[in-house]
C-alpha positions in Angstrom: 1.9 17.4 4.3 5.3 15.9 3.6 6.5 13.0 6.4 4.0 14.0 8.9 4.6 17.9 8.7 2.3 20.5 7.2 4.0 22.8 4.5 3.0 26.4 5.2 4.0 28.8 2.2 3.1 32.1 1.2 1.8 33.0 -2.1 4.8 35.0 -3.4 6.8 31.9 -2.8 9.3 32.5 0.1 10.7 29.9 2.5 8.6 27.0 3.1 7.9 27.1 7.0 7.4 23.1 8.5 4.1 22.9 10.7 4.4 19.7 12.7 0.6 18.0 12.4 0.8 17.5 16.2 0.3 21.1 16.5 -2.0 22.5 19.3 -4.2 24.8 17.5 -4.6 21.6 14.4 -5.8 19.4 17.2 -8.3 22.0 18.3 -9.4 23.1 14.8 -10.5 19.3 14.2 -13.1 19.4 16.6 -13.9 23.2 16.3 -14.6 24.1 12.4 -14.4 27.9 12.6 -12.3 31.1 11.3 -9.3 32.2 13.7 -9.2 36.0 13.0 -8.6 39.1 15.1 -12.4 40.4 15.4 -14.0 39.9 18.7 -16.0 36.6 17.8 -13.2 34.9 16.6 -11.0 35.7 19.5 -13.6 34.9 21.9 -13.9 31.4 20.0 -10.5 31.0 19.8 -9.8 32.0 23.5 -8.7 28.5 24.9 -5.9 28.0 22.2 -4.9 31.7 22.3 -1.5 31.0 23.2 -0.8 28.1 20.6 -2.6 30.1 17.9 -0.8 33.4 17.9 2.7 31.3 18.1 1.3 29.5 14.6 0.3 32.9 13.2 3.5 34.4 13.9 5.2 31.3 12.5 3.5 31.3 8.7 3.2 35.1 9.0 -0.6 35.6 9.1 -3.3 37.3 11.0 -6.6 34.7 10.2 -6.6 30.9 9.5 -9.4 29.5 7.9 -9.2 25.3 8.7 -10.2 22.9 5.8 -12.2 20.1 8.0 -14.0 17.2 7.2 -15.6 14.7 9.4 -13.7 16.4 12.2 -10.2 15.3 10.6 -8.3 18.6 9.7 -7.0 18.1 6.1 -5.4 21.5 5.7 -5.5 25.3 6.4 -5.3 28.4 4.5 -3.9 31.6 6.2 -4.8 35.4 5.5 -2.5 37.9 6.1 -6.0 41.0 6.0 -3.8 43.5 8.3 -7.0 44.8 9.9 -9.7 43.8 11.7 -12.5 41.8 9.8 -15.8 43.9 9.5 -19.0 42.0 10.1 -19.3 41.6 6.3 -15.8 40.2 5.8 -16.4 37.9 9.1 -19.2 36.5 7.6 -17.9 35.7 3.9 -15.1 34.2 5.5 -17.9 32.2 7.6 -19.3 31.0 4.3 -15.9 30.7 2.6 -15.3 28.2 5.6 -18.1 26.4 5.0 -17.5 26.1 1.2 -14.2 24.6 1.7 -15.2 22.1 4.2 -18.2 20.8 1.9 -15.6 20.9 -0.9 -13.0 18.6 1.3 -15.8 16.4 2.1 -16.9 15.7 -1.6 -12.9 15.2 -2.7 -12.5 12.9 -0.3 -15.7 11.0 -0.8 -14.5 10.8 -4.6 -11.0 9.5 -3.9 -12.9 6.6 -1.5 -15.3 5.7 -4.4 -13.2 6.6 -7.5 -10.9 3.1 -7.1 -14.7 1.3 -7.1 -15.9 2.8 -9.9 -12.7 2.0 -11.8 -13.3 -1.7 -10.8 -16.4 -1.7 -12.2 -15.9 0.4 -15.8 -12.6 -2.3 -15.8 -15.0 -5.4 -15.3 -17.9 -4.1 -17.7 -14.5 -3.1 -20.4 -13.7 -7.1 -20.0 -17.5 -8.1 -20.2 -17.2 -6.3 -23.9 -13.7 -7.5 -25.0 -14.8 -10.8 -23.8 -17.8 -10.9 -26.4 -15.2 -10.1 -29.0 -12.7 -12.7 -28.1 -14.8 -15.5 -29.2 -16.9 -16.2 -32.2 -20.8 -16.2 -31.7 -20.9 -19.7 -31.6 -18.8 -21.9 -29.4 -19.3 -25.0 -32.0 -20.2 -25.7 -35.1 -20.0 -28.6 -38.3 -18.8 -28.3 -41.6 -19.6 -31.9 -43.4 -17.6 -34.2 -41.6 -15.6 -31.9 -39.6 -16.8 -30.8 -35.9 -15.8 -28.4 -34.0 -16.3 -27.0 -30.1 -14.8 -24.3 -27.8 -14.8 -23.2 -24.5 -13.6 -19.5 -22.9 -13.0 -18.7 -20.0 -11.2 -15.4 -18.8 -8.4 -15.3 -16.0 -9.2 -12.6 -13.8 -10.6 -9.5 -14.7 -9.9 -9.4 -18.1 -8.9 -11.9 -20.6 -6.8 -11.6 -23.5 -7.2 -15.0 -25.0 -9.1 -15.3 -28.0 -9.9 -18.0 -30.5 -12.3 -19.1 -33.5 -13.5 -21.0 -36.4 -13.7 -19.8 -39.8 -15.9 -22.4 -41.8 -14.8 -22.4 -45.5 -17.7 -24.4 -46.7 -17.2 -27.7 -48.0 -15.5 -29.4 -44.8 -13.2 -27.1 -44.7 -12.5 -25.2 -41.4 -9.7 -22.6 -39.8 -9.1 -22.7 -36.5 -7.1 -19.8 -34.6 -6.0 -19.8 -30.8 -4.3 -17.3 -29.6 -3.0 -15.3 -26.5 -1.8 -12.0 -26.2 1.5 -11.8 -23.5 0.6 -10.2 -20.4 -2.5 -9.6 -18.3 -4.9 -6.6 -17.8 -7.2 -4.9 -20.0 -4.2 -3.5 -22.1 -3.6 -7.1 -23.3 -7.3 -7.9 -23.6 -7.6 -5.3 -25.8 -4.6 -6.2 -28.3 -6.3 -9.7 -28.2 -9.2 -8.2 -29.7 -7.0 -6.6 -32.2 -5.1 -9.6 -32.8 -8.6 -11.7 -33.4 -9.9 -9.0 -35.6 -6.9 -9.3 -37.7 -7.4 -12.9 -38.2 -11.3 -12.2 -39.0 -10.1 -9.5 -41.5 -7.4 -12.3 -43.1 -10.2 -14.8 -43.1 -13.0 -12.4 -45.3 -10.0 -11.2 -47.7 -8.1 -14.5 -48.9 -9.3 -17.2 -51.1 -5.8 -19.3 -51.3 -4.9 -20.7 -47.2 -1.2 -21.5 -46.1 -1.1 -21.4 -42.1 2.5 -19.9 -42.0 1.9 -17.4 -44.6 -0.9 -16.5 -42.2 0.6 -16.0 -39.5 3.6 -14.3 -41.4 0.8 -11.8 -42.5 -0.1 -11.5 -38.5 3.4 -10.7 -37.2 3.6 -8.2 -39.7 0.7 -6.3 -38.7 1.6 -6.5 -34.9 5.1 -5.4 -35.3 6.4 -2.7 -33.7 9.8 -1.1 -33.1 8.5 0.5 -29.6 6.6 -1.0 -27.4 6.1 -4.6 -29.3 2.8 -6.0 -29.3 4.1 -10.0 -28.8 1.3 -12.7 -29.0 1.0 -16.6 -29.3 -1.1 -17.9 -32.0 -1.4 -21.4 -33.7 -3.5 -21.8 -37.1 -4.4 -25.1 -38.2 -6.4 -25.7 -41.7 -8.3 -29.0 -41.4 -9.5 -30.3 -44.7 -11.6 -33.2 -45.0 -12.1 -33.7 -48.5 -8.7 -33.8 -49.0 -7.8 -35.7 -45.6 -4.9 -33.3 -44.3 -4.6 -30.8 -41.1 -1.8 -28.1 -42.0 -0.8 -26.0 -39.1 1.7 -23.1 -38.0 2.4 -21.9 -34.5 4.0 -19.3 -33.0 4.9 -20.0 -29.5 1.0 -21.5 -28.3 1.5 -24.4 -26.1 1.8 -27.7 -28.4 -1.7 -29.0 -29.7 -3.2 -32.7 -28.7 -4.0 -34.9 -31.0 -5.8 -38.4 -30.2 -5.4 -40.3 -33.2 -9.0 -42.2 -34.7 -7.4 -45.4 -35.3 -5.4 -46.4 -32.4 -6.4 -43.9 -29.7 -3.4 -42.9 -29.1 -2.0 -39.6 -27.8 0.1 -37.3 -29.7 1.3 -33.4 -30.4 1.4 -31.6 -33.3 4.7 -30.4 -33.1 6.5 -27.1 -34.7 8.5 -24.4 -34.4 7.9 -20.5 -34.5 8.4 -17.7 -31.9 5.9 -15.6 -30.8 4.5 -12.8 -33.1 5.3 -9.4 -33.1 9.1 -9.9 -33.3 11.1 -8.7 -36.5 12.8 -11.7 -37.2 10.1 -14.2 -36.5 9.6 -17.0 -39.1 7.1 -19.7 -39.5 6.5 -23.2 -40.9 3.7 -24.5 -42.4 3.7 -28.4 -41.1 1.0 -30.9 -43.1 -0.5 -34.0 -41.3 -3.0 -37.0 -42.7 -6.3 -36.9 -41.4 -8.3 -39.7 -40.6 -11.7 -40.3 -39.6 -12.0 -40.0 -35.3 -9.4 -37.8 -35.0 -9.4 -35.2 -32.4 -7.5 -32.1 -32.2 -7.0 -29.9 -28.7 -5.9 -26.8 -28.6 -5.1 -24.7 -25.9 -3.2 -21.6 -24.1 -1.2 -21.5 -21.0 -4.2 -20.6 -19.0 -5.7 -24.1 -18.8 -2.2 -26.0 -17.4 -1.4 -22.6 -15.2 -4.8 -22.4 -13.3 -4.4 -23.3 -9.9 -6.6 -25.3 -7.6 -7.7 -23.3 -4.3 -5.0 -25.3 -2.6 -2.6 -23.5 -5.0 -1.8 -26.3 -7.2 -0.9 -25.7 -11.1 -3.7 -28.3 -13.0 -0.1 -29.3 -15.0 0.5 -30.2 -18.7 0.2 -34.4 -17.3 -2.9 -33.5 -15.8 -4.4 -32.5 -19.1 -2.5 -34.7 -21.0 -4.7 -37.1 -18.7 -8.0 -35.4 -18.9 -7.6 -36.1 -22.9 -6.7 -39.5 -22.3 -9.5 -40.5 -20.6 -12.3 -38.3 -22.5 -11.8 -39.5 -26.0 -15.3 -39.1 -27.4 -15.7 -38.5 -31.3 -18.4 -36.0 -30.3 -16.7 -32.6 -29.8 -19.3 -31.3 -27.9 -19.3 -34.4 -25.1 -15.4 -34.2 -25.3 -15.1 -30.5 -24.5 -17.3 -31.1 -21.6 -15.0 -34.3 -20.2 -12.0 -32.3 -20.5 
């Protein structure tokens, strides 16, 4: 059916005939799912619409019509040119054919109706599986005097943010936070790929430089066609050395609350998103003092909206961080 009319076309591909869906025969067939042939039984059953039925047969060049009906709705019709009165056996075959295609039509309509729900469930199951791969097995940990705690909540049915903390031992920890640009299962899968790349770099390296890690990750993600774009920040906390080294690839600027004066600051840096051909990254070092608190996050935090549709915003996040300020990262995480 196109633009409110049925398209009736012969097998030989002759000129298409347009038949309005309001045709009297179609309306009758919806309530009377029977074969309209030239045998005596069919003629008797269809006698109330004899004139419009004959006109329809003549219009589309057939002598037998098998309607496709489901739930008292006609979803199609098959026209046959038999050129003779069907025998009793042929009439029985046509009736059986009518029953089969009616059942097939019902099954097809049911499949069409339920497929979106099945797809939605499958996507939700996949999103749950991806979520497990986007976050570390433990969301908190301690390495000598370095303590960390993280929180993950996916936005919508599928999240594309990821984070991890790699304990290098002896009070040295690498923190990685990333976000694939886009929404849905595809970015979520790419987030898993991005985190897997970080895992591989961690297990295969002994010397660490934040900018070098982002550069390597950028090369792994770069594509000339259908580029993958991802924002990411890498920070190496060196407790014994008293320094934190970080590099940023387009993630929202992290915050720091200094342990000596409790003032709110930012880990400023420049660097484009991962996946760009000419992207360059810079490693920046800052002193690490007892009581320092560092906050890494993605734009999903500040873009989150209240039931009234008001974004959480950077200012509210800054206020939440200023009001928290507990030296225990686990307590601080819950407060924020």
